[in-house]
C-alpha positions as a Markdown table, in Angstrom:
| # | Residue | x | y | z |
|---|---|---|---|---|
| 1 | Met | 195.5 | -146.6 | 43.5 |
| 2 | Gln | 193.8 | -145.2 | 46.3 |
| 3 | Ala | 195.7 | -143.1 | 48.9 |
| 4 | Ile | 195.0 | -140.7 | 51.6 |
| 5 | Thr | 196.5 | -137.4 | 50.6 |
| 6 | Val | 196.7 | -133.9 | 52.1 |
| 7 | Arg | 197.3 | -130.9 | 50.2 |
| 8 | Asp | 196.3 | -127.7 | 52.4 |
| 9 | Arg | 198.8 | -127.6 | 55.1 |
| 10 | Asp | 196.3 | -125.2 | 57.1 |
| 11 | Ala | 193.3 | -127.6 | 57.0 |
| 12 | Gly | 194.7 | -129.9 | 59.8 |
| 13 | Ala | 193.0 | -133.6 | 59.5 |
| 14 | Gly | 190.1 | -131.8 | 57.5 |
| 15 | Gly | 192.5 | -131.5 | 54.7 |
| 16 | Leu | 192.6 | -135.4 | 54.5 |
| 17 | Ala | 190.9 | -136.9 | 51.4 |
| 18 | Leu | 190.7 | -140.4 | 49.9 |
| 19 | Thr | 192.2 | -139.8 | 46.6 |
| 20 | Asp | 193.2 | -141.8 | 43.2 |
| 21 | Met | 197.0 | -141.7 | 42.8 |
| 22 | Pro | 199.5 | -143.1 | 40.4 |
| 23 | Tyr | 201.1 | -146.1 | 41.1 |
| 24 | Pro | 204.4 | -145.3 | 42.6 |
| 25 | His | 207.8 | -145.5 | 41.0 |
| 26 | Ala | 210.4 | -148.0 | 42.2 |
| 27 | Ala | 213.9 | -146.2 | 42.1 |
| 28 | Glu | 217.0 | -147.9 | 42.6 |
| 29 | Asn | 217.3 | -149.9 | 46.1 |
| 30 | Asp | 213.5 | -149.4 | 46.3 |
| 31 | Val | 210.7 | -152.0 | 47.1 |
| 32 | Val | 207.0 | -151.4 | 46.2 |
| 33 | Val | 205.1 | -152.8 | 48.8 |
| 34 | Arg | 201.3 | -153.9 | 48.7 |
| 35 | Val | 200.0 | -152.1 | 51.7 |
| 36 | His | 197.9 | -154.5 | 54.0 |
| 37 | Ala | 198.2 | -152.4 | 57.4 |
| 38 | Ala | 199.2 | -149.1 | 58.4 |
| 39 | Gly | 199.8 | -146.7 | 61.1 |
| 40 | Phe | 200.5 | -142.9 | 61.7 |
| 41 | Thr | 201.4 | -140.5 | 64.0 |
| 42 | Pro | 199.7 | -137.5 | 65.6 |
| 43 | Gly | 202.1 | -134.6 | 64.8 |
| 44 | Glu | 203.2 | -135.7 | 61.4 |
| 45 | Leu | 200.8 | -133.2 | 59.7 |
| 46 | Asp | 203.0 | -130.7 | 61.3 |
| 47 | Trp | 206.3 | -132.4 | 60.0 |
| 48 | Pro | 208.1 | -130.4 | 57.2 |
| 49 | Gly | 208.6 | -133.8 | 55.4 |
| 50 | Thr | 204.9 | -134.0 | 55.1 |
| 51 | Trp | 205.0 | -130.9 | 52.8 |
| 52 | Ser | 208.5 | -130.8 | 51.2 |
| 53 | Asp | 211.0 | -133.2 | 49.8 |
| 54 | Arg | 214.5 | -133.4 | 50.9 |
| 55 | Ala | 215.5 | -130.5 | 48.8 |
| 56 | Gly | 212.6 | -128.4 | 50.2 |
| 57 | Arg | 210.4 | -128.5 | 47.3 |
| 58 | Asp | 206.6 | -128.9 | 47.7 |
| 59 | Arg | 205.4 | -132.3 | 47.0 |
| 60 | Thr | 201.9 | -132.1 | 47.7 |
| 61 | Pro | 199.3 | -133.5 | 47.0 |
| 62 | Ser | 201.6 | -136.0 | 49.5 |
| 63 | Val | 200.6 | -139.2 | 51.1 |
| 64 | Pro | 200.9 | -139.3 | 55.3 |
| 65 | Gly | 201.6 | -142.5 | 57.3 |
| 66 | His | 205.1 | -144.0 | 58.0 |
| 67 | Glu | 204.6 | -147.3 | 59.5 |
| 68 | Leu | 203.3 | -150.2 | 57.1 |
| 69 | Ser | 202.9 | -154.0 | 56.9 |
| 70 | Gly | 202.6 | -155.6 | 53.4 |
| 71 | Val | 204.0 | -157.7 | 50.7 |
| 72 | Val | 206.6 | -157.0 | 48.3 |
| 73 | Ala | 205.0 | -156.2 | 44.9 |
| 74 | Glu | 207.9 | -154.9 | 43.0 |
| 75 | Leu | 211.8 | -154.5 | 43.2 |
| 76 | Gly | 213.4 | -151.5 | 42.1 |
| 77 | Tyr | 216.7 | -151.7 | 40.0 |
| 78 | Gly | 220.0 | -153.1 | 42.4 |
| 79 | Thr | 217.6 | -154.0 | 45.4 |
| 80 | Thr | 218.9 | -157.0 | 47.0 |
| 81 | Gly | 217.7 | -158.9 | 50.5 |
| 82 | Leu | 214.0 | -158.9 | 49.5 |
| 83 | Thr | 211.9 | -161.0 | 46.9 |
| 84 | Val | 208.6 | -160.4 | 45.2 |
| 85 | Gly | 205.8 | -161.7 | 47.4 |
| 86 | Gln | 207.6 | -161.6 | 50.9 |
| 87 | Arg | 205.9 | -160.3 | 53.8 |
| 88 | Val | 207.7 | -157.2 | 55.2 |
| 89 | Phe | 207.2 | -154.3 | 58.0 |
| 90 | Gly | 208.8 | -151.1 | 58.4 |
| 91 | Leu | 208.9 | -147.5 | 57.9 |
| 92 | Ala | 208.4 | -145.2 | 54.9 |
| 93 | Asp | 210.5 | -142.1 | 54.4 |
| 94 | Trp | 209.9 | -139.3 | 56.2 |
| 95 | Thr | 210.0 | -136.8 | 53.0 |
| 96 | Arg | 208.1 | -139.5 | 50.5 |
| 97 | Asn | 204.8 | -140.4 | 50.1 |
| 98 | Gly | 204.0 | -142.8 | 53.1 |
| 99 | Ser | 201.8 | -145.8 | 53.8 |
| 100 | Leu | 198.3 | -144.6 | 53.9 |
| 101 | Ala | 197.9 | -146.3 | 50.4 |
| 102 | Glu | 197.4 | -149.2 | 48.5 |
| 103 | Tyr | 201.0 | -149.4 | 47.3 |
| 104 | Thr | 203.9 | -147.5 | 48.5 |
| 105 | Ala | 207.9 | -147.3 | 47.5 |
| 106 | Val | 210.2 | -147.7 | 50.0 |
| 107 | Glu | 213.9 | -148.1 | 50.4 |
| 108 | Ala | 214.5 | -151.6 | 51.1 |
| 109 | Arg | 217.0 | -150.9 | 53.9 |
| 110 | Asn | 213.9 | -149.5 | 56.0 |
| 111 | Leu | 212.2 | -153.0 | 55.9 |
| 112 | Ala | 212.3 | -156.2 | 57.6 |
| 113 | Pro | 211.2 | -159.6 | 56.8 |
| 114 | Leu | 207.6 | -160.5 | 58.6 |
| 115 | Pro | 207.3 | -164.0 | 59.9 |
| 116 | Ala | 204.0 | -165.5 | 58.6 |
| 117 | Asp | 202.7 | -165.9 | 62.0 |
| 118 | Val | 202.4 | -162.3 | 63.0 |
| 119 | Asp | 199.5 | -160.1 | 61.7 |
| 120 | His | 199.9 | -157.1 | 59.5 |
| 121 | Thr | 197.9 | -155.1 | 62.0 |
| 122 | Val | 200.4 | -156.1 | 64.7 |
| 123 | Ala | 203.2 | -155.4 | 62.9 |
| 124 | Ala | 202.0 | -151.9 | 61.7 |
| 125 | Ala | 201.9 | -150.9 | 65.3 |
| 126 | Leu | 205.3 | -151.9 | 66.1 |
| 127 | Pro | 207.9 | -149.8 | 63.9 |
| 128 | Ile | 207.9 | -146.3 | 65.3 |
| 129 | Ser | 206.8 | -147.2 | 68.9 |
| 130 | Gly | 209.1 | -150.0 | 69.3 |
| 131 | Leu | 212.3 | -148.2 | 67.7 |
| 132 | Thr | 211.4 | -145.3 | 69.8 |
| 133 | Ala | 211.2 | -147.3 | 72.9 |
| 134 | Trp | 214.6 | -149.2 | 72.5 |
| 135 | Gln | 216.6 | -146.6 | 71.2 |
| 136 | Gly | 215.1 | -144.0 | 74.0 |
| 137 | Leu | 215.8 | -146.8 | 76.7 |
| 138 | Phe | 219.0 | -148.5 | 75.6 |
| 139 | Asp | 220.8 | -146.7 | 73.0 |
| 140 | His | 220.3 | -143.0 | 74.5 |
| 141 | Gly | 219.5 | -143.9 | 77.6 |
| 142 | Gly | 221.8 | -146.6 | 78.8 |
| 143 | Leu | 219.5 | -148.6 | 80.9 |
| 144 | Thr | 221.0 | -151.5 | 82.4 |
| 145 | Thr | 219.6 | -154.1 | 84.9 |
| 146 | Gly | 218.7 | -153.0 | 88.3 |
| 147 | Gln | 218.6 | -149.3 | 87.3 |
| 148 | Thr | 215.3 | -147.5 | 88.1 |
| 149 | Val | 213.4 | -145.7 | 85.2 |
| 150 | Leu | 210.5 | -143.2 | 85.1 |
| 151 | Val | 208.4 | -144.0 | 81.7 |
| 152 | His | 206.1 | -141.0 | 81.0 |
| 153 | Gly | 202.5 | -142.3 | 79.1 |
| 154 | Ala | 203.2 | -145.8 | 80.5 |
| 155 | Ala | 200.2 | -146.9 | 78.4 |
| 156 | Gly | 200.4 | -145.1 | 75.3 |
| 157 | Gly | 202.1 | -146.4 | 72.1 |
| 158 | Val | 205.6 | -145.7 | 72.8 |
| 159 | Gly | 205.4 | -146.0 | 76.6 |
| 160 | Ser | 203.8 | -149.4 | 76.9 |
| 161 | Ile | 206.6 | -151.2 | 74.8 |
| 162 | Ala | 209.1 | -149.2 | 76.9 |
| 163 | Val | 207.5 | -150.9 | 80.0 |
| 164 | Gln | 207.6 | -154.2 | 78.5 |
| 165 | Leu | 211.2 | -153.9 | 77.5 |
| 166 | Ala | 212.6 | -152.2 | 80.5 |
| 167 | His | 210.9 | -154.8 | 82.8 |
| 168 | Glu | 212.1 | -157.7 | 80.6 |
| 169 | Ala | 215.6 | -156.2 | 81.1 |
| 170 | Gly | 215.5 | -156.4 | 84.8 |
| 171 | Ala | 215.2 | -152.5 | 85.5 |
| 172 | Arg | 212.7 | -151.4 | 88.2 |
| 173 | Val | 210.0 | -149.3 | 86.1 |
| 174 | Ile | 207.4 | -146.6 | 87.2 |
| 175 | Gly | 204.9 | -145.7 | 85.1 |
| 176 | Thr | 203.0 | -142.4 | 84.5 |
| 177 | Gly | 199.6 | -141.5 | 82.8 |
| 178 | Arg | 195.9 | -140.9 | 84.0 |
| 179 | Ala | 194.2 | -142.8 | 86.8 |
| 180 | Ala | 192.6 | -145.0 | 84.0 |
| 181 | Asp | 196.0 | -146.0 | 82.8 |
| 182 | Arg | 197.1 | -147.5 | 86.1 |
| 183 | Asp | 196.0 | -151.0 | 85.5 |
| 184 | Thr | 197.1 | -151.3 | 82.2 |
| 185 | Ala | 200.6 | -150.2 | 83.0 |
| 186 | Leu | 201.0 | -152.4 | 86.1 |
| 187 | Gly | 199.9 | -155.3 | 83.7 |
| 188 | Leu | 202.6 | -154.8 | 81.3 |
| 189 | Gly | 205.1 | -154.8 | 84.3 |
| 190 | Ala | 205.6 | -151.8 | 85.5 |
| 191 | Asp | 206.3 | -151.8 | 89.2 |
| 192 | Ala | 204.7 | -148.6 | 90.1 |
| 193 | Phe | 202.6 | -145.8 | 88.8 |
| 194 | Val | 201.9 | -142.3 | 89.2 |
| 195 | Asp | 198.9 | -140.7 | 88.4 |
| 196 | Leu | 199.7 | -137.3 | 86.9 |
| 197 | Gln | 196.4 | -135.7 | 87.8 |
| 198 | Asn | 196.3 | -136.8 | 91.4 |
| 199 | Asp | 199.7 | -138.2 | 92.5 |
| 200 | Arg | 203.1 | -135.9 | 93.4 |
| 201 | Leu | 205.7 | -136.6 | 90.8 |
| 202 | Glu | 208.2 | -135.4 | 93.1 |
| 203 | Asp | 207.4 | -138.2 | 95.5 |
| 204 | Ile | 208.9 | -140.9 | 93.6 |
| 205 | Gly | 212.5 | -140.0 | 94.4 |
| 206 | Glu | 215.8 | -140.2 | 92.1 |
| 207 | Val | 215.8 | -142.4 | 89.0 |
| 208 | Asp | 218.4 | -143.6 | 86.8 |
| 209 | Leu | 216.8 | -142.7 | 83.7 |
| 210 | Val | 213.6 | -140.6 | 82.7 |
| 211 | Leu | 212.1 | -141.5 | 79.0 |
| 212 | Asp | 209.6 | -138.5 | 78.2 |
| 213 | Val | 206.9 | -138.2 | 75.7 |
| 214 | Phe | 205.0 | -135.1 | 76.8 |
| 215 | Gly | 207.6 | -132.3 | 77.0 |
| 216 | Gly | 206.5 | -129.1 | 78.5 |
| 217 | Asp | 205.8 | -129.0 | 82.4 |
| 218 | Ile | 206.2 | -132.7 | 82.6 |
| 219 | Leu | 209.6 | -132.8 | 81.2 |
| 220 | Glu | 211.1 | -129.7 | 83.2 |
| 221 | Arg | 209.7 | -131.7 | 86.4 |
| 222 | Ser | 211.4 | -134.6 | 85.5 |
| 223 | Thr | 214.7 | -133.3 | 85.3 |
| 224 | Ala | 214.9 | -133.0 | 89.2 |
| 225 | Leu | 214.3 | -136.6 | 89.3 |
| 226 | Val | 217.5 | -137.7 | 87.7 |
| 227 | Arg | 220.4 | -138.9 | 89.8 |
| 228 | Ala | 223.9 | -138.1 | 89.3 |
| 229 | Gly | 225.3 | -139.5 | 86.5 |
| 230 | Gly | 221.5 | -140.4 | 85.3 |
| 231 | Thr | 219.8 | -139.4 | 82.0 |
| 232 | Leu | 216.7 | -137.8 | 80.6 |
| 233 | Val | 215.6 | -139.0 | 77.3 |
| 234 | Thr | 213.0 | -137.3 | 75.5 |
| 235 | Ile | 211.3 | -137.3 | 72.0 |
| 236 | Ala | 209.1 | -134.4 | 72.8 |
| 237 | Ala | 211.3 | -131.1 | 72.3 |
| 238 | Pro | 214.9 | -130.1 | 73.0 |
| 239 | Pro | 214.9 | -129.7 | 76.9 |
| 240 | Val | 215.7 | -126.2 | 78.3 |
| 241 | Val | 216.7 | -127.4 | 81.3 |
| 242 | Gln | 219.4 | -130.1 | 82.1 |
| 243 | Pro | 219.7 | -132.6 | 85.3 |
| 244 | Asp | 221.9 | -131.3 | 87.8 |
| 245 | Lys | 224.6 | -134.0 | 87.5 |
| 246 | Gly | 223.2 | -135.8 | 84.7 |
| 247 | Arg | 222.7 | -135.2 | 80.8 |
| 248 | Ala | 219.7 | -135.1 | 78.8 |
| 249 | Val | 219.1 | -136.1 | 75.5 |
| 250 | Phe | 216.3 | -135.3 | 72.4 |
| 251 | Phe | 216.3 | -137.5 | 69.7 |
| 252 | Val | 214.0 | -138.5 | 66.7 |
| 253 | Val | 213.9 | -142.3 | 65.7 |
| 254 | Glu | 215.9 | -144.0 | 63.5 |
| 255 | Val | 215.4 | -147.0 | 61.3 |
| 256 | Asp | 217.1 | -150.2 | 62.2 |
| 257 | Arg | 216.3 | -153.2 | 60.1 |
| 258 | Ala | 218.2 | -155.5 | 62.6 |
| 259 | Arg | 216.1 | -153.8 | 65.7 |
| 260 | Leu | 212.7 | -154.3 | 64.2 |
| 261 | Ala | 213.6 | -158.0 | 63.1 |
| 262 | Asp | 214.8 | -158.4 | 66.8 |
| 263 | Leu | 211.2 | -156.5 | 67.9 |
| 264 | Val | 209.4 | -158.9 | 65.8 |
| 265 | Arg | 210.9 | -162.0 | 67.3 |
| 266 | Arg | 209.9 | -160.9 | 70.5 |
| 267 | Val | 206.1 | -160.7 | 69.7 |
| 268 | Arg | 206.5 | -163.9 | 68.3 |
| 269 | Asp | 207.8 | -165.1 | 71.3 |
| 270 | Gly | 204.8 | -163.3 | 73.3 |
| 271 | Arg | 207.7 | -161.2 | 75.3 |
| 272 | Leu | 206.4 | -158.1 | 73.6 |
| 273 | Thr | 202.7 | -156.9 | 73.2 |
| 274 | Pro | 201.6 | -154.0 | 70.9 |
| 275 | Arg | 198.6 | -152.0 | 72.0 |
| 276 | Ile | 196.2 | -152.0 | 69.1 |
| 277 | Gly | 193.3 | -149.5 | 69.3 |
| 278 | Asp | 190.6 | -148.9 | 66.5 |
| 279 | Val | 191.3 | -150.7 | 63.5 |
| 280 | Arg | 189.7 | -148.7 | 60.6 |
| 281 | Pro | 189.5 | -149.2 | 56.4 |
| 282 | Leu | 191.4 | -146.7 | 54.4 |
| 283 | Ala | 188.3 | -144.6 | 53.5 |
| 284 | Glu | 188.0 | -143.9 | 57.4 |
| 285 | Ala | 191.7 | -142.9 | 57.8 |
| 286 | Pro | 190.7 | -139.3 | 57.9 |
| 287 | Glu | 187.9 | -139.8 | 60.6 |
| 288 | Ala | 190.4 | -141.8 | 62.5 |
| 289 | Tyr | 193.2 | -139.4 | 62.3 |
| 290 | Ala | 191.2 | -136.5 | 63.7 |
| 291 | Arg | 190.1 | -138.8 | 66.6 |
| 292 | Ile | 193.9 | -139.6 | 67.8 |
| 293 | Gly | 193.5 | -136.9 | 70.6 |
| 294 | Arg | 190.7 | -138.1 | 72.4 |
| 295 | Arg | 192.5 | -140.5 | 74.5 |
| 296 | Leu | 191.6 | -143.3 | 73.1 |
| 297 | Pro | 193.2 | -146.9 | 74.1 |
| 298 | Gly | 196.0 | -148.2 | 71.7 |
| 299 | Lys | 197.5 | -147.5 | 68.7 |
| 300 | Thr | 194.8 | -146.9 | 65.6 |
| 301 | Ile | 195.7 | -149.1 | 62.4 |
| 302 | Ile | 194.3 | -148.4 | 59.0 |
| 303 | Arg | 193.7 | -151.9 | 57.4 |
| 304 | Ile | 193.9 | -151.6 | 53.5 |
| 305 | Ala | 194.1 | -154.9 | 52.3 |
| 306 | Glu | 193.4 | -158.5 | 53.4 |
| 307 | Gly | 194.9 | -161.9 | 53.1 |
């Protein structure tokens, strides 16, 4: 089969290459998925799991990408709950070969059934962004109806889904980003928008929850906006400054099959729309990855198989 692989940690995106790889082995409780569409995350070439397995052993050449949508091609020993030929979507493990391949082996518990009327391209944009947004807002942030939430990067992959989920939950949503993101954020359900280049973040007043994707100066400045009893949640880095009378949480997204199923139901019902940007074939994945930092609208998806 063909896959995108990396061998040289120092080469960055320039080290991505289309390679012939062996067909994956389905271990116990695994399935092999024929991948139709895949997503990837900007920083994953810096993640330790891209280069070593759970025991710390080098595993290059490794296949990056973790979000996937496709069809079950094979069941491993003891695998239950899924069938060969079933449409599925979800997350490949952090420390195993990922989704930028024609086939990949995934733990069955990491996958959820994909309804026939949801396109693979849309499904591949949902797992990391959708789960991160939900877990940040509700599992870690405790957001409830009537509260005010500040969503940084409101037009981005995580932020755009967070805005929609928070709006539907009955929260007041303040989005942030660049000036060009204003109409997108408001269209997704934000009640107000802060242009981080031209507006004063400090002028928005206190909020119950901050969902941060940026880290750095934005994260530190946001700490002072958290009202007593409120929460700052970030996926960027452990915060070095804590809210005076609130709490700060750093987390890494976790797989949740039931939540994936809930998110895709929202997509089917028209209540949730992942933002899709570039859609490229597998051979163009290295070029697509190299362009991630150029403020492209929507999530880049690699389309691997048709049908």
